[in-house]
N, C-alpha and C positions, 0 to 999 in steps of 0.2 A: 447567505456569501451563497455565490454560484460559480463552481465552477465553471473557468472558463477556455482550462486548458489542458492537459495532462501528456505526460514525455514517460514514457519510460524504457526503459533499459536491461531488455533482459539478462539473470544468470546462467551464465552456458558453464558446467562442467560436469568432467570422467564422473565422476562420483553422485552421488545422491549427494541436495540439502535441500533442508529448508526454507532457506532462504532460493526466490525464484525468480523476480529482479526487486528494482530500484523505480523512484516515480519522483516524479516533479512534478508539482499540480500552483497553478497559477487561479487568485480566484481572482473575479472580480475584472479581470486587466489589469488588475495590478499592484498583486501583493503575489509570491511562486516562496512557497515554501518547497525545500530540495530536501532529497534524506529518508522519503518513503520506503520502507521493506514492502516488498510479496511474501509473506512467509505461512507454508504451506503449517497449518500447530496441526494439535490432537483433533481440533473439534473441526477442521474444513482450513481452507483459505482465509489470512485476513489481512489488511491493511496493518502494521508497529508506525509509530507517530517517527521524525529522528530522534534521537537521545544522545549522550554523549555520557562516556565513563566517566564515572566521579574518584574519588581519589582512595574511597572505602571500595572500590571493583564496581560498584552500583549501578547500573542503566538509567540516568534519570531521563525522563522527557523533554526534549528543547520548544516543543510547538504540541500543540492539543489540543483538538478543538474540545470544547467549555460545552456543549450538548448534545445530547441524544440522535438531535439529526441532523447536524452538517455531520457527527460521524458516520450515521448510515452512510450517507451524501457521499464525503469522502470516501466509504470503504464498495459501494455500489459503483459508482464510477470507476476508481481504479481500475476494480475489479475488473470491471466492461470491458477496461480499454485493453487491458490483458487477453481477455476472453478474443478480443476481436485479433489479437495476435499468434494468439493459440489456434485461431480460425487458417488464416492467412498460412498458418506452417501445415495444416491440417490434425493439430489436433486432440486432444478433448478440452471441451472446457472445461469452467469449471464453475461451481459456487462458493459464495465466500460463508462465513466459518456465524450462523446466530449471533449479533450483538446482542449481548446482557442489557438490560436498564437497572 
């Protein structure tokens, strides 16, 4: 699947937060996934899939890539778009966290 569009909404906060932006991606111009999150984790930036809080308090992804290749493509494309925004704002660009196989 090819990602044909990425839309980001950065999170601006007075206090430091791990959540940096929300993203929506379009796949092959015909399917949209809303609610991805760019998170600054312990190993670097990563893209979290949209999730829902379950009755037991646990969060479960409601959409996620099945293959490692698609996960890498989503991560690299979304982080690249985020870096475009950072560059335009004069901020330091970031690297995605390694994706474990």
